[in-house]
Backbone as numpy.savetxt, mean C-alpha at the origin, in Angstrom:
# Nx Ny Nz CAx CAy CAz Cx Cy Cz
-1.98 4.72 7.20 -1.39 3.44 6.93 -0.20 3.68 6.02
0.86 2.94 6.27 2.08 3.03 5.48 2.33 1.64 4.89
2.56 1.58 3.59 2.80 0.30 2.92 4.08 0.42 2.11
4.99 -0.53 2.34 6.20 -0.66 1.53 5.95 -1.83 0.58
6.19 -1.62 -0.72 5.89 -2.64 -1.72 7.06 -2.82 -2.67
7.16 -4.02 -3.21 8.22 -4.35 -4.16 7.63 -5.08 -5.36
8.25 -4.86 -6.48 7.88 -5.56 -7.70 8.71 -6.82 -7.84
8.16 -7.79 -8.54 8.98 -8.93 -8.93 10.09 -8.41 -9.84
11.20 -9.08 -9.86 12.36 -8.67 -10.67 11.92 -8.32 -12.09
12.31 -7.12 -12.53 12.02 -6.66 -13.89 10.59 -6.19 -14.10
9.79 -6.09 -13.02 8.37 -5.73 -13.15 8.02 -4.38 -12.51
9.02 -3.57 -12.20 8.76 -2.30 -11.51 7.85 -1.38 -12.34
8.07 -1.31 -13.63 7.23 -0.43 -14.47 5.79 -0.92 -14.50
5.60 -2.22 -14.61 4.24 -2.79 -14.61 3.55 -2.55 -13.27
4.30 -2.69 -12.18 3.72 -2.45 -10.86 3.33 -0.99 -10.70
4.19 -0.09 -11.13 3.90 1.34 -11.06 2.64 1.68 -11.84
2.51 1.12 -13.03 1.33 1.37 -13.87 0.07 0.87 -13.17
0.12 -0.35 -12.63 -1.03 -0.91 -11.92 -1.42 -0.05 -10.74
-0.44 0.38 -9.94 -0.74 1.22 -8.78 -1.47 2.48 -9.21
-0.93 3.16 -10.20 -1.50 4.45 -10.60 -2.85 4.33 -11.29
-3.01 3.35 -12.16 -4.23 3.28 -12.97 -5.31 2.38 -12.39
-4.94 1.42 -11.54 -5.91 0.46 -11.03 -6.04 0.52 -9.50
-4.93 0.33 -8.81 -5.00 0.13 -7.37 -5.38 1.40 -6.61
-4.79 2.52 -6.93 -5.13 3.75 -6.22 -6.61 4.09 -6.39
-7.16 4.10 -7.61 -8.60 4.37 -7.72 -9.46 3.34 -6.98
-9.06 2.06 -7.02 -9.83 1.04 -6.31 -9.80 1.28 -4.80
-8.65 1.63 -4.26 -8.56 1.90 -2.83 -9.34 3.14 -2.43
-9.29 4.17 -3.27 -10.03 5.40 -2.95 -11.54 5.19 -2.97
-12.00 4.09 -3.57 -13.42 3.75 -3.57 -13.86 3.07 -2.27
-12.90 2.69 -1.43 -13.21 2.07 -0.14 -13.59 3.18 0.84
-14.78 3.11 1.44 -15.15 4.14 2.41 -14.12 4.21 3.55
-13.68 5.42 3.81 -12.69 5.65 4.86 -11.28 5.89 4.33
-11.02 5.54 3.06 -9.72 5.83 2.44 -9.86 7.21 1.79
-9.18 8.18 2.36 -9.38 9.58 1.94 -8.35 10.08 0.93
-7.11 9.62 1.04 -6.06 10.10 0.14 -4.91 9.10 0.14
-4.14 9.11 -0.95 -2.99 8.23 -1.08 -1.85 9.02 -1.69
-0.69 8.92 -1.08 0.54 9.48 -1.65 1.50 8.33 -1.88
2.22 8.37 -2.99 3.19 7.32 -3.30 4.55 7.93 -3.55
5.57 7.19 -3.14 6.94 7.66 -3.30 7.82 6.50 -3.76
8.85 6.79 -4.52 9.88 5.81 -4.82 10.75 5.67 -3.58
11.28 4.48 -3.34 12.09 4.22 -2.15 13.56 4.15 -2.53
14.37 4.84 -1.77 15.82 4.69 -1.83 16.25 4.29 -0.42
16.62 3.04 -0.26 16.95 2.51 1.04 18.28 3.08 1.53
18.26 3.66 2.72 19.48 4.20 3.32 20.05 3.26 4.37
19.18 2.67 5.18 19.65 1.78 6.24 18.53 0.82 6.59
18.88 -0.44 6.74 17.91 -1.46 7.14 18.68 -2.63 7.73
18.02 -3.41 8.57 18.69 -4.59 9.11 19.09 -5.53 7.97
20.18 -6.23 8.19 20.66 -7.19 7.19 19.55 -8.19 6.87
19.38 -8.48 5.59 18.37 -9.42 5.15 17.02 -8.80 4.87
16.89 -7.48 5.09 15.62 -6.82 4.79 15.35 -6.86 3.29
14.07 -6.94 2.91 13.77 -6.93 1.48 14.09 -5.58 0.86
14.14 -5.58 -0.45 14.28 -4.34 -1.22 12.86 -3.90 -1.56
12.54 -2.66 -1.27 11.23 -2.13 -1.62 11.39 -1.09 -2.71
10.41 -1.04 -3.60 10.42 -0.07 -4.70 9.60 1.17 -4.37
8.54 0.99 -3.61 7.59 2.08 -3.38 7.14 2.11 -1.93
6.78 3.31 -1.49 6.10 3.48 -0.21 4.80 4.23 -0.49
3.74 3.74 0.09 2.46 4.41 -0.02 2.02 4.88 1.35
1.54 6.10 1.41 1.00 6.64 2.66 -0.48 6.88 2.41
-1.29 6.16 3.16 -2.74 6.16 2.98 -3.37 6.91 4.14
-4.17 7.92 3.82 -4.88 8.69 4.84 -6.22 8.01 5.06
-6.38 7.39 6.23 -7.62 6.71 6.58 -8.36 7.55 7.61
-9.66 7.70 7.41 -10.46 8.50 8.33 -11.78 7.78 8.56
-11.94 7.27 9.77 -13.17 6.56 10.13 -13.19 6.36 11.63
-14.38 6.16 12.17 -14.49 5.84 13.59 -13.89 4.46 13.87
-13.99 3.57 12.88 -13.49 2.20 13.03 -12.51 1.90 11.90
-11.22 2.18 12.12 -10.19 1.94 11.11 -10.12 0.46 10.77
-10.37 -0.39 11.75 -10.37 -1.83 11.51 -11.38 -2.23 10.45
-12.54 -1.58 10.45 -13.57 -1.88 9.45 -13.11 -1.44 8.05
-12.40 -0.34 7.97 -11.85 0.12 6.69 -10.85 -0.90 6.16
-9.96 -1.35 7.02 -8.96 -2.33 6.63 -9.60 -3.66 6.24
-10.62 -4.06 6.98 -11.32 -5.31 6.67 -11.98 -5.23 5.30
-12.61 -4.10 4.99 -13.26 -3.93 3.70 -12.23 -3.92 2.57
-11.14 -3.20 2.75 -10.09 -3.18 1.73 -9.52 -4.59 1.52
-9.31 -5.31 2.61 -8.80 -6.68 2.51 -9.77 -7.61 1.80
-11.06 -7.43 2.05 -12.07 -8.26 1.40 -12.12 -8.00 -0.11
-11.85 -6.76 -0.49 -11.89 -6.41 -1.92 -10.63 -6.84 -2.66
-9.49 -6.90 -1.95 -8.22 -7.20 -2.60 -8.27 -8.56 -3.29
-7.91 -8.58 -4.56 -7.91 -9.81 -5.34 -9.26 -10.14 -5.96
-10.26 -9.30 -5.71 -11.59 -9.49 -6.29 -11.74 -8.61 -7.53
-12.83 -8.74 -8.27 -13.05 -7.84 -9.41 -13.10 -6.36 -9.00
-13.48 -6.08 -7.74 -13.49 -4.69 -7.26 -12.09 -4.14 -7.07
-11.10 -5.02 -6.84 -9.74 -4.58 -6.58 -8.77 -5.68 -7.05
-8.61 -5.80 -8.37 -7.73 -6.85 -8.90 -6.29 -6.65 -8.43
-5.64 -7.77 -8.15 -4.22 -7.74 -7.77 -3.36 -7.73 -9.03
-2.12 -7.33 -8.87 -1.18 -7.31 -9.99 -0.19 -8.45 -9.85
0.04 -9.20 -10.94 1.08 -10.23 -10.87 2.48 -9.63 -10.74
2.62 -8.33 -10.96 3.92 -7.67 -10.83 4.30 -7.43 -9.38
3.31 -7.46 -8.47 3.55 -7.19 -7.05 4.12 -8.43 -6.38
5.26 -8.29 -5.73 5.83 -9.36 -4.93 5.29 -9.21 -3.51
4.12 -9.77 -3.28 3.44 -9.56 -2.00 4.19 -10.19 -0.83
5.14 -11.08 -1.10 5.92 -11.66 0.00 6.83 -10.61 0.65
7.02 -9.48 -0.01 7.88 -8.42 0.52 7.09 -7.22 1.04
5.76 -7.28 0.96 4.94 -6.15 1.39 5.00 -6.00 2.91
5.18 -4.77 3.34 5.17 -4.42 4.75 4.11 -3.34 4.93
3.12 -3.60 5.78 2.05 -2.63 6.01 2.00 -2.29 7.50
1.86 -1.00 7.78 1.85 -0.50 9.15 0.70 0.48 9.33
0.14 0.50 10.52 -0.82 1.54 10.87 -0.10 2.47 11.84
-0.16 3.74 11.56 0.46 4.74 12.44 -0.61 5.73 12.89
-0.60 6.01 14.17 -1.53 6.99 14.73 -0.73 8.22 15.12
-1.30 9.37 14.87 -0.63 10.61 15.21 -0.37 10.66 16.72
0.86 11.00 17.06 1.23 11.16 18.47 0.82 12.55 18.88
-0.07 12.62 19.82 -0.57 13.91 20.26 0.10 14.31 21.56
0.56 15.54 21.58 1.21 16.06 22.80 0.18 16.79 23.63
0.28 16.62 24.90 -0.68 17.30 25.80 -0.07 18.51 26.40
């Protein structure tokens, strides 16, 4: 799974802190979430009007039913098990599922 995320104006440091100290450990507690890598984003090219993103997260999911992993993570989001950050501008979040392209 690939997630592009943005902080509310002036909240990038708070969002970064939340991701590292709260959100990443909470996500790794979800069965099927195996690893998370995070990167700062420097936008090179995007369609006009695209949001500005601060971070990209690459989540390694491993399960027979990826949908069940996503459902569980979604159920936890915003709960005491996975508190949300007021620094996150969720209106700009872009989440994608990518499957490895296998060559035959």
